[in-house]
C-alpha positions in Angstrom: 25.4 68.1 53.2 26.0 65.2 55.0 29.2 64.8 53.1 30.0 68.1 53.9 29.8 67.7 57.4 31.5 64.5 57.5 34.2 65.9 55.4 34.9 69.4 57.5 34.7 67.1 60.8 37.4 64.6 59.6 40.5 66.5 61.2 39.1 66.2 64.0 37.9 63.1 64.6 40.9 61.8 67.1 40.1 64.8 69.4 36.5 63.9 69.8 35.7 61.8 72.8 32.9 59.5 74.4 33.0 59.3 77.9 34.3 56.9 79.8 33.2 55.8 83.4 35.1 57.9 86.1 34.9 60.6 83.6 33.5 63.8 84.7 31.6 65.7 82.1 31.5 69.6 83.3 28.5 71.0 81.4 26.5 72.9 84.2 29.7 75.4 85.4 32.9 77.1 83.8 36.5 76.2 84.6 36.9 79.5 85.5 33.8 81.7 86.0 30.3 81.2 87.0 29.1 81.5 83.2 26.2 78.6 82.7 24.3 77.3 80.1 21.7 80.2 81.5 24.2 82.9 80.8 24.4 85.2 77.8 27.0 83.1 75.6 26.4 80.1 77.3 28.7 77.4 78.1 31.2 75.9 76.1 32.0 71.6 77.0 35.4 70.7 75.1 34.5 67.6 73.6 38.4 65.9 74.5 38.6 66.8 78.4 34.8 67.6 79.0 35.9 70.5 81.0 33.3 73.9 80.4 34.4 77.0 79.5 32.0 80.7 79.4 32.7 82.6 76.1 34.9 84.6 77.8 37.4 82.0 79.0 36.9 79.1 75.3 39.4 80.8 73.5 42.3 80.5 76.3 41.4 76.7 76.5 41.7 76.5 72.3 44.9 78.3 72.2 46.5 76.2 75.5 45.4 72.5 74.6 44.8 72.8 70.3 41.4 71.2 70.9 38.8 72.8 68.0 35.2 70.8 69.4 33.0 72.4 71.4 29.4 71.7 72.5 27.9 74.6 73.0 25.2 75.0 75.4 22.6 77.6 75.5 19.2 77.8 78.1 16.9 80.7 78.1 14.0 80.9 80.8 11.1 82.6 80.3 7.7 83.3 81.7 4.9 80.9 80.2 2.4 82.6 77.5 -1.2 82.9 79.2 -4.4 82.0 77.5 -7.2 83.4 76.9 -9.0 82.1 79.9 -5.9 83.0 81.9 -4.3 79.8 82.4 -0.6 79.6 81.0 -0.1 77.2 77.9 2.2 74.7 77.9 5.1 75.6 75.9 8.6 73.9 75.9 11.1 73.5 73.2 13.6 71.2 73.6 12.9 70.6 77.2 14.6 67.5 77.7 18.1 67.7 75.7 19.9 68.4 78.8 18.5 65.7 81.0 20.8 66.1 84.1 21.6 70.0 84.0 21.3 71.9 87.3 19.5 74.9 87.1 21.7 78.2 88.4 18.3 80.2 89.3 15.1 79.4 92.0 11.7 79.8 90.2 8.5 78.7 90.1 8.4 75.9 87.4 4.5 76.3 86.9 5.0 79.8 85.8 8.2 79.4 83.5 9.8 77.1 81.3 13.1 77.1 79.6 14.0 76.6 75.7 17.5 74.5 75.3 19.6 75.1 71.8 22.8 72.6 71.7 25.1 73.0 68.7 28.8 72.1 68.1 31.2 74.5 67.7 34.5 74.0 65.9 37.1 76.5 66.8 38.9 78.8 65.4 37.0 79.9 63.0 33.3 79.6 65.3 31.8 77.4 62.4 28.5 76.0 63.9 26.7 72.7 63.8 23.1 72.8 64.7 22.0 69.6 67.0 20.6 66.9 67.0 21.4 66.2 64.1 22.0 62.6 63.9 21.9 61.6 60.2 24.3 64.5 58.7 27.3 63.4 61.5 29.5 60.8 61.8 28.3 58.0 64.4 31.2 58.4 66.7 30.5 62.1 66.4 26.6 61.4 67.2 27.3 59.4 70.0 29.7 61.1 71.9 27.0 64.2 71.5 24.5 62.0 73.0 26.7 60.6 76.3 27.8 64.3 76.4 24.0 65.3 76.9 23.6 62.2 78.9 25.6 62.2 81.2 25.3 63.3 84.8 26.6 66.8 86.2 30.0 66.1 87.3 29.3 66.8 91.2 26.3 65.3 91.2 27.9 62.4 90.1 30.4 62.3 93.1 27.6 63.2 95.6 25.9 60.2 94.4 28.7 58.0 94.8 29.3 59.2 98.3 31.1 56.2 100.3 29.0 56.9 103.2 26.0 54.9 101.0 28.1 51.7 101.1 29.5 51.0 103.9 29.2 47.7 105.6 28.6 46.2 108.8 31.7 45.3 110.3 32.3 41.2 110.8 33.4 42.5 113.9 30.9 44.5 115.7 28.8 42.0 117.2 31.6 39.8 119.2 33.6 42.7 119.8 35.7 41.4 122.8 36.6 45.1 125.2 39.0 44.8 128.1 37.7 45.6 131.2 40.7 48.2 132.3 38.4 51.0 134.0 39.4 53.4 130.9 36.9 56.7 130.7 37.0 58.7 128.1 36.9 62.5 129.0 33.8 64.8 126.8 37.3 66.9 125.6 40.8 67.6 125.7 41.8 64.4 123.6 45.5 63.0 122.3 47.2 60.9 121.2 48.6 59.0 123.9 52.3 58.3 121.5 53.1 61.7 120.2 50.2 63.9 121.6 48.4 65.1 118.6 45.1 66.9 118.8 43.4 66.0 115.3 42.4 63.2 114.0 42.3 61.4 117.2 40.7 57.8 117.0 39.4 55.8 120.2 40.1 52.0 120.1 36.4 50.5 120.9 38.2 47.5 122.5 41.0 48.6 125.1 40.0 52.5 124.6 43.7 54.0 123.3 43.5 57.3 121.8 45.6 57.2 118.8 46.1 59.3 116.1 45.5 58.5 112.0 47.3 58.3 109.4 49.2 61.1 107.7 48.1 62.1 104.0 49.6 64.6 101.7 46.8 67.2 101.8 48.1 68.0 105.1 45.1 66.1 107.2 45.6 63.0 109.4 48.4 62.4 112.2 51.4 59.5 112.3 49.6 56.6 112.0 50.1 55.4 116.1 46.1 54.0 115.5 47.2 51.5 113.0 50.5 50.6 114.9 48.2 50.0 117.9 46.3 47.2 115.7 49.0 45.7 114.7 50.6 45.1 117.8 47.4 44.0 120.0 44.7 43.4 116.7 41.9 44.9 118.6 40.4 45.9 114.9 37.5 48.8 115.5 38.1 52.5 116.0 35.5 55.1 116.6 36.8 58.8 115.1 36.3 60.9 118.1 34.4 64.6 117.4 32.2 62.4 115.0 29.5 61.0 117.7 25.9 61.7 117.6 23.2 59.7 117.9 22.8 58.6 114.5 26.6 57.0 114.9 30.2 57.8 114.2 32.9 57.4 111.5 34.0 53.6 112.5 37.0 52.2 111.0 38.4 48.8 110.8 42.0 47.7 110.6 41.5 44.4 109.8 38.9 45.0 107.0 40.8 48.1 106.1 37.7 50.3 104.9 35.0 52.5 106.6 32.6 50.0 108.5 29.1 50.3 110.5 28.9 49.4 114.0 25.4 48.6 115.0 26.2 48.1 118.3 28.1 51.2 119.2 26.0 52.5 121.5 27.0 49.7 123.7 30.6 49.9 123.0 31.2 53.5 123.6 28.9 53.0 126.7 32.5 50.8 127.8 34.2 53.8 127.9 31.5 56.3 129.6 30.4 57.8 126.4 26.8 58.4 126.2 25.9 57.9 122.6 22.2 57.9 122.8 22.1 61.6 124.5 23.3 63.5 122.7 22.3 66.1 120.4 20.5 65.1 117.2 20.5 67.0 114.3 17.9 66.9 111.7 17.3 67.9 107.7 16.8 71.5 107.8 19.8 72.1 110.4 17.4 72.6 113.4 17.6 70.1 116.1 15.1 67.9 117.6 15.6 69.8 121.1 15.6 73.1 120.7 14.8 75.5 123.2 13.9 78.6 123.4 16.3 81.1 124.0 17.7 79.4 120.6 14.7 80.9 118.9 15.9 84.2 120.1 19.0 83.5 118.6 18.1 82.8 115.3 15.9 86.0 115.5 18.6 88.2 116.8 21.8 86.9 114.5 19.8 86.8 111.3 17.8 89.8 112.2 14.6 88.8 111.6 11.5 90.9 111.5 13.6 93.9 110.3 13.1 95.3 107.0 16.7 94.8 105.4 17.7 96.5 102.5 19.2 94.2 99.6 22.6 95.8 98.4 24.0 95.2 94.8 27.6 95.3 93.2 31.0 94.3 93.7 31.7 93.0 97.0 28.2 92.0 98.2 27.6 88.4 96.0 26.3 85.9 98.2 27.1 82.5 97.8 24.2 79.8 97.6 23.7 77.1 99.8 24.4 73.7 98.6 22.8 72.6 101.8 25.0 72.9 105.1 27.6 75.0 103.4 27.3 77.9 105.5 30.2 77.3 107.4 32.3 77.0 104.1 30.3 80.7 102.7 30.9 83.0 106.1 34.7 81.8 105.9 35.1 82.6 102.3 33.3 86.3 102.2 35.5 87.1 105.0 38.8 86.5 104.0 38.0 88.0 100.5 36.6 91.1 102.6 41.0 91.3 103.1 42.6 93.7 100.8 46.1 91.2 100.9 43.9 88.1 99.1 41.9 90.2 97.1 45.3 91.2 96.1 47.0 87.4 95.6 44.0 85.9 93.5 41.6 88.8 92.0 44.7 90.9 91.4 46.8 87.9 89.6 43.6 86.6 88.3 45.2 86.8 84.3 48.7 85.3 85.6 46.8 82.7 87.2 44.3 81.7 84.8 47.0 81.7 82.2 49.3 80.1 83.8 46.3 77.1 84.8 47.0 73.4 85.0 45.2 71.6 81.3 42.4 70.7 84.5 41.8 74.3 86.3 38.9 72.5 88.4 41.9 70.7 90.1 43.9 73.8 90.7 43.9 75.9 94.2 44.5 79.0 92.8 42.4 79.1 89.7 39.5 78.3 92.2 40.2 80.8 94.3 40.7 83.6 92.1 37.5 82.1 90.0 35.8 82.2 94.2 37.1 85.8 94.7 36.4 87.4 91.4 32.8 86.1 91.3 32.3 87.9 94.8 34.1 91.1 93.9 33.6 92.0 90.0 29.6 92.3 91.1 28.6 90.8 87.7 26.6 87.9 90.0 25.2 91.0 92.1 23.1 93.1 89.5 20.2 95.5 90.6 17.1 94.2 89.1 16.3 96.7 85.7 13.6 99.2 85.4 11.3 96.9 83.9 11.9 94.2 86.2 10.7 96.5 89.4 7.6 97.5 87.5 6.8 93.9 86.7 7.4 93.3 90.1 5.1 96.0 91.5 2.3 94.4 88.7 2.4 90.9 89.4 3.1 88.4 92.2 6.2 88.4 93.6 7.1 84.9 93.7 6.5 85.1 89.6 9.1 87.3 89.3 11.5 85.9 91.8 14.3 84.8 89.5 14.8 87.9 88.4 16.8 88.6 91.4 20.3 87.3 92.2 20.6 83.9 93.8 24.1 84.6 94.1 27.1 82.2 92.6 27.8 78.2 93.8 30.5 77.0 95.5 30.2 73.6 94.6 33.6 73.1 92.2 35.4 75.2 95.1 34.0 73.0 97.8 34.8 69.9 96.1 38.3 71.1 95.4 39.2 71.9 99.1 37.4 69.4 100.8 38.8 66.6 99.0 40.2 64.0 100.8 38.9 65.3 104.3 37.0 62.9 105.8 34.9 66.2 107.6 34.3 68.6 105.1 34.0 66.2 102.1 30.6 65.2 103.7 27.2 67.2 103.3 27.2 67.2 107.2 27.4 71.0 109.0 30.9 72.0 110.4 32.5 74.0 112.5 33.7 77.1 110.8 36.2 77.4 113.2 38.1 74.5 112.0 37.5 75.4 108.0 39.4 78.5 108.4 42.0 76.7 109.9 41.8 74.0 106.9 41.8 77.2 104.7 45.3 78.9 105.9 46.7 75.3 105.7 45.7 75.2 101.8 46.6 78.3 101.4 50.0 78.2 102.7 51.0 75.1 100.7 49.7 76.3 97.7 51.7 79.6 97.8 54.9 78.7 97.4 57.5 81.3 95.7 54.2 83.6 95.2 52.5 86.2 97.6 50.8 84.3 100.7 48.3 86.0 102.3 47.5 83.9 105.0 50.9 85.6 106.4 48.6 88.6 107.6 47.2 86.1 110.4 50.7 84.6 111.8 51.4 85.4 115.1 54.3 84.2 117.9 52.8 83.1 121.4 55.3 83.3 123.8 54.3 80.3 126.6 55.7 80.8 130.3 56.3 77.3 132.4 57.1 77.8 135.7 58.0 75.0 138.1 56.0 76.2 141.5 58.7 74.6 144.0 61.6 76.0 142.5 60.2 79.0 140.9 62.8 78.5 138.2 61.2 79.7 134.7 61.1 78.5 131.2 60.2 80.8 128.0 58.8 78.7 124.5 57.4 80.2 121.6 54.9 78.5 119.2 53.0 79.7 115.6 49.3 80.6 115.9 46.7 81.8 113.9 43.9 82.9 116.1 43.3 83.6 119.5 40.9 81.6 121.6 39.3 83.2 124.4 37.5 81.0 127.4 34.2 82.0 128.9 34.3 82.1 132.2 30.5 82.2 133.2 31.0 83.0 136.6 32.0 86.1 136.1 28.5 87.0 134.3 27.4 90.1 135.0 23.9 88.8 135.4 24.7 86.3 138.0 22.4 86.5 140.7 19.3 86.6 137.5 21.3 82.9 136.8 21.6 81.6 140.2 17.6 82.4 140.4 16.7 80.9 136.8 18.8 78.0 137.9 16.7 77.3 141.1 13.2 77.9 139.4 14.5 75.4 136.9 15.1 73.1 139.4 12.0 73.8 141.3 9.9 73.0 138.5 11.8 70.1 137.2 11.4 68.2 140.5 7.6 69.3 140.5 6.7 68.3 137.1 5.9 72.1 135.8 6.6 73.9 132.9 10.3 75.3 133.2 11.0 79.4 133.5 12.2 81.4 130.2 15.9 81.1 130.3 18.3 83.7 131.3 21.6 84.4 128.7 24.4 85.2 130.5 26.3 88.3 129.8 29.9 87.9 130.2 32.0 90.9 130.1 34.7 90.8 127.4 37.3 92.0 129.9 36.5 89.0 132.3 37.7 86.5 129.2 41.1 88.3 128.6 41.2 87.9 132.1 41.0 83.8 131.8 42.9 83.9 128.9 45.9 85.6 130.7 45.9 83.8 134.0 47.9 80.9 134.8 47.0 77.4 133.7 48.2 74.0 135.5 50.5 71.9 133.8 49.4 68.2 133.5 52.2 65.9 134.3 54.7 68.1 134.6 58.0 67.4 135.0 61.0 69.9 136.7 64.3 69.6 135.6 65.2 71.7 138.4 64.3 69.2 140.7 64.2 66.3 138.5 61.0 65.0 139.5 57.5 65.4 139.0 56.0 68.9 140.1 53.4 71.5 140.2 53.7 73.8 137.1 51.7 76.7 135.9 52.3 78.2 132.2 51.0 81.6 130.9 50.5 83.0 127.3 51.5 86.3 125.6 51.7 87.7 122.6 55.8 87.4 121.2 54.3 89.2 118.2 51.1 90.9 116.8 49.8 90.0 113.6 48.3 92.3 110.9 44.8 90.9 111.3 43.8 89.1 114.7 41.1 86.7 114.6 39.2 85.9 118.3 37.0 82.8 118.4 34.8 82.5 121.8 34.9 79.2 122.9 31.8 78.7 123.2 31.5 74.8 122.6 32.1 71.9 125.2 30.6 68.8 126.2 29.2 68.0 129.1 30.5 65.1 131.9 27.9 62.6 129.9 28.9 63.7 126.4 26.7 65.4 125.1 27.6 68.5 123.2 26.8 72.1 124.7 26.5 74.9 123.8 27.3 78.1 126.1 23.9 80.5 125.8 25.9 83.7 126.6 26.2 87.3 125.3 29.7 89.0 125.1 30.3 92.9 124.9 32.9 92.5 122.2 34.0 95.7 121.5 34.6 98.1 118.3 38.5 98.7 119.2 40.4 96.4 121.0 44.2 97.4 122.3 46.0 93.9 123.4 49.9 96.0 124.0 49.5 95.2 127.9 49.8 91.1 126.6 53.2 91.5 124.8 55.6 89.1 125.8 58.4 90.4 127.6 60.9 87.4 127.6 63.1 86.6 130.5 63.1 88.8 133.1 65.5 90.0 135.4 65.6 88.2 138.6 64.2 85.2 136.9 66.2 81.5 136.5 65.7 79.5 133.7 64.9 75.8 134.3 67.6 73.3 133.3 67.7 72.3 129.8 67.4 68.8 130.9 64.9 65.8 129.6 62.9 63.6 131.5 64.6 59.9 132.6 63.1 57.0 131.2 61.0 54.8 133.7 62.6 51.2 133.4 60.4 48.8 135.3 61.0 47.6 138.6 61.9 43.9 137.2 64.5 44.8 135.3 65.7 47.8 136.4 68.6 46.1 138.3 70.2 43.8 135.4 69.2 46.7 133.2 71.4 49.1 135.4 74.5 46.1 136.1 74.3 45.5 132.8 75.0 48.6 130.7 77.6 50.3 133.0 80.8 48.8 131.3 80.2 49.1 127.7 77.8 50.6 125.5 75.5 47.6 124.2 73.5 48.0 121.6 70.4 45.7 120.6 71.2 45.9 116.6 68.1 43.8 115.9 66.0 46.8 117.3 68.5 49.6 116.0 67.1 48.0 112.4 63.9 47.7 113.3 63.1 51.3 114.2 65.4 52.3 111.4 62.8 50.8 108.5 60.1 52.9 110.2 62.1 55.7 108.6 63.8 57.3 111.9 67.5 58.3 111.5 69.7 55.6 111.9 72.0 57.2 114.9 68.8 58.2 116.6 67.6 54.7 116.9 70.8 53.8 118.2 70.8 56.3 121.1 66.9 54.9 121.8 68.2 51.5 122.4 70.8 52.6 124.4 69.1 54.8 126.7 66.5 52.3 127.5 68.7 49.7 128.2 68.1 47.7 125.0 64.6 46.6 126.0 62.7 46.3 122.7 62.0 48.2 119.9 58.8 49.4 121.9 60.3 51.6 124.4 62.8 53.3 122.0 59.7 53.8 120.3 58.5 55.7 123.2 62.2 57.3 123.5 62.3 58.5 119.6 58.8 60.2 120.2 59.6 62.0 123.2 63.1 63.3 122.1 62.4 63.8 117.9 62.4 67.4 118.9 65.8 67.6 120.3 68.0 69.7 118.1 70.7 66.7 118.7 68.5 64.0 118.0 70.3 62.7 115.1 73.7 63.5 116.0 76.2 60.6 116.5 76.1 59.6 120.3 78.1 60.4 122.9 77.7 57.8 125.8 79.5 58.6 129.2 82.4 55.7 128.5 82.9 57.3 125.2 83.4 60.9 126.2 85.5 59.4 128.5 88.0 57.8 126.5 90.8 59.2 123.8 91.1 58.3 120.6 93.6 55.3 121.4 91.3 54.5 123.9 91.2 50.2 124.7 87.6 50.6 123.2 89.7 50.9 119.9 89.3 53.4 117.3 86.5 55.8 117.1 83.6 54.7 115.0 83.0 56.1 111.7 80.4 59.0 112.2 76.8 57.2 110.1 75.7 58.7 107.3 72.5 61.0 107.9 71.4 61.5 104.1 68.0 61.3 104.1 66.5 57.7 102.6 66.1 58.1 99.2 62.5 57.1 98.7 61.2 59.9 101.1 63.8 62.2 98.5 62.0 60.8 95.3 58.6 61.2 97.1 59.1 64.4 97.3 60.6 65.2 93.9 57.6 63.6 92.4 55.4 66.5 94.0 57.5 68.7 91.8 60.4 70.0 94.5 64.0 70.1 93.8 66.2 67.7 95.2 68.4 69.6 96.7 65.4 71.4 98.7 63.7 68.1 99.2 67.2 66.7 100.9 67.4 69.8 102.8 64.0 69.8 104.6 64.3 66.0 105.4 67.9 67.3 107.0 66.2 70.0 109.0 63.6 67.7 110.1 65.1 64.4 111.0 63.6 62.9 107.7 60.1 62.7 108.9 58.2 63.4 105.4 55.4 65.3 106.8 57.5 67.9 108.8 59.5 68.1 106.3 56.7 68.9 103.7 55.7 71.9 106.3 59.1 73.0 105.9 59.4 73.4 102.6 56.2 75.0 102.1 57.0 78.0 104.8 60.2 78.1 103.3 59.9 78.7 100.2 62.9 81.1 99.5 65.3 78.6 101.2 68.5 78.1 99.6 70.4 75.2 98.2 72.5 73.4 100.7 72.0 75.7 103.5 72.8 74.0 106.6 71.7 77.0 108.9 67.8 75.9 108.1 68.3 72.7 110.7 68.2 75.3 113.3 64.8 76.7 112.6 63.5 73.3 112.3 61.2 73.5 115.7 59.5 76.8 114.3 57.3 75.1 112.2 53.1 76.4 112.5 52.4 72.4 113.8 55.5 71.4 115.9 55.8 72.2 119.6 57.4 74.8 121.6 60.8 76.0 121.3 63.2 77.5 123.4 64.0 80.9 123.0 66.7 81.2 125.9 67.0 85.1 126.7 64.7 86.9 124.5 64.7 90.7 124.1 61.9 92.4 126.1 61.0 94.0 123.7 60.2 91.4 121.2 59.8 93.4 118.0 60.2 90.5 115.7 60.6 91.1 112.0 60.6 88.4 109.0 63.9 89.7 108.1 65.7 88.7 111.1 65.8 85.3 110.3 64.8 84.5 106.5 64.7 80.8 107.2 61.8 81.5 109.9 57.9 81.9 110.1 57.3 85.3 107.9 55.9 87.7 110.9 54.2 90.9 110.3 54.6 92.5 113.8 53.4 95.7 114.9 51.0 97.6 117.3 48.7 95.9 119.4 45.6 98.3 118.5 42.5 96.5 116.4 39.5 97.7 115.0 36.6 95.0 114.5 35.1 94.7 110.6 33.8 91.3 110.5 32.7 88.6 112.6 30.6 85.1 111.8 27.6 84.0 114.3 26.3 80.6 114.7 22.7 79.4 115.5 22.2 76.4 117.1 23.2 73.7 119.8 26.3 72.4 117.6 28.7 73.1 115.3 27.5 70.0 113.7 23.7 71.1 113.1 22.6 75.0 112.7 23.0 77.7 110.6 26.0 80.5 109.9 25.9 84.0 109.4 28.1 86.6 109.0 28.4 90.0 109.3 31.5 92.3 107.5 32.2 96.2 107.4 32.1 97.9 104.0 32.2 101.4 103.1 31.4 102.3 107.1 28.2 100.3 106.8 27.5 97.0 108.6 26.3 94.6 105.9 24.6 90.9 106.7 25.8 88.2 104.6 23.1 84.9 105.1 23.7 82.7 102.4 23.1 84.7 98.8 21.1 87.1 100.7 23.1 90.2 101.0 21.4 92.9 103.4 22.3 96.1 104.8 22.3 95.6 108.9 20.3 97.7 110.9 21.4 96.1 114.3 24.4 93.7 114.0 24.7 91.7 116.7 28.2 91.7 118.3 27.4 90.3 121.4 26.3 86.8 120.1 29.5 86.2 117.6 31.4 83.0 117.3 34.8 84.1 115.5 35.5 87.8 115.6 38.0 89.1 112.9 39.6 92.8 113.7 42.5 94.7 111.4 45.4 96.5 113.2 44.8 100.2 113.1 47.8 102.1 111.3 50.6 103.7 113.7 50.0 106.8 115.4 
């Protein structure tokens, strides 16, 4: 028999591998479904790739790769037998075979046991070899099987090796020198001091400079100004804004090139007015150690505690198991997959996505989205208990049959993929559902090249009107957005007198050392929130091109188009003046039906005069102003050394020449600032036209006109895009349309999947990208009925009426987005349903007034 097995396995020996360090062994979950060893068909683990497959999908992997040898894992959970005295009789078969296998069900281990069965299966004949079978198998096969069985589960290994456990104290922490420059960091409104980016911002702990981090190919990051600042100043430590808690923050050492710990971080932050130790501290269960009574009521109301909610089963009623502070992900994905466009894009194309998936489907976004959507919508993981189980539930203790109830699906593989490389979502901390929603839209858009993009349903255009208060002239611009942020005007509370009385009593109790009164929740009319959204905002540091000087300016926003699905975020979270995070305790009467037609943008109106299209002048220091004015009037002398230094940073050569010229040859730093301020201009990379050159004729004494400089994109940038799978012509076109900015070129490609080869007209639309600054619309027509067919290179907009109906909302409980818990309510088949992790029930009292993010769908035209 041993010889027979050895001869049988000889043809397959080259394909059988022993897991090495770094190999991930997927022995608890299928790559295409949520099948596990506990499923009816068990799980098949490929002995070459170590990927796991359910019975329905293993044949696909065999056909695609030719791998024939799989380890089949099967676990059976059953109730322990009861002895004559009524006690449980220990009976465990092969109980330690799957050493590190995670269970997909929660049950009382004292009352239940499991039986494990392992065997090798050879495809396509399904020849089975029971294990362990050490004496009859070749040594290599025995070693490989033993290594797979004892390997750590793929994602548990990732978590245990987290970088957070390896961070060391920085050698600069103790001796860090901080400049006494009077810088005080506000609790909000941060932006990079060089490019005005508002994401991935880092505070330099030496001089208080707020600058953006590096850009990564997953879409996170910035323009690298924090690193550039270190190279210029040698100030080594920076802390990431938004991560500061009493337990610490994300600190990076540029000199040591790694994340570090700063034991003196509280003192270093206090130097800039940040009181770290008074910030709210999250604890293990997601609650905070300073929860107050209104939050207790909030938890009860939002989760509908105390009500006998009826559990629902079937398609669309599958819960998502908590991984520990993963409810921000669960609620967002439940809402997204309740939208038909997402269902159609992923679940509707399930077989095509699976058939064309790469060799490692665990790393493919479309595959994992289809897998998650199928798990939520199929009903396979949300089946009601059978008749026998119901009888058993009545006859026995409820805790002993709890494992019969559906526990939802585990999003571990999905979370590992979509959070990979992201400093926040890859952690085990609670996160902001609003930020994760935008992160998911970014991933969907990036991975929808050449196919249906379901995130189109959220995209709309915002028209911003800026007016100079002195000249009364205006400028209209447009930008792309995906959600509407509504401010919360607490001063407009309907119970304002009651709030004032409470505040007086609270202060009185605080002064007298007495127990404070029970807090009062502010009731804000939804109309007041809309009114606050439409009111003009002051523009900081506004430079009026009409006056050619700084002046007062105001900005108003309107909808240039209305999306198919409107997302409203209530801006409940803020910071106090001492940086202590604060959540506004408010209820808002959010309506079921919403008409925003009156917020439709109208464009330039009759009688309005546009601001001249001029840019602010370069401010030259007083001590060099006279000399620079006199020396550069006659001829456009340009410091070529500064030009080449800027060109090496990746900027177009002609733009570098203009930057050095217009800053009076004052060095690369001032020229760099000019480039950042003018990157969005359509003629940014065009040949320079100086006053002297424009007045001269071709035969002027200046000699023959200089040849136009080649604006061909750098070959290195083209190669990077080609290596990511994009055609060469499309890569060149994208770089040309974005002034050779690699990050914006990627954005351009993802938002222009149908761009034709060599289309020079694309450069006119380069400024309409979602993450770019606003672009001028000039004489926009008043009806603003935009269509994606007007310009195939523009953002895809699904405009229509501004009338909506509420169909879902996500609610947050707790004092901060970094702690607490999320649940969502979704209207399905005319009934409100609450999704609270794996629990899915009919809602009795949906708390629409306490939501954080609201989702509306457009009403059909009437």
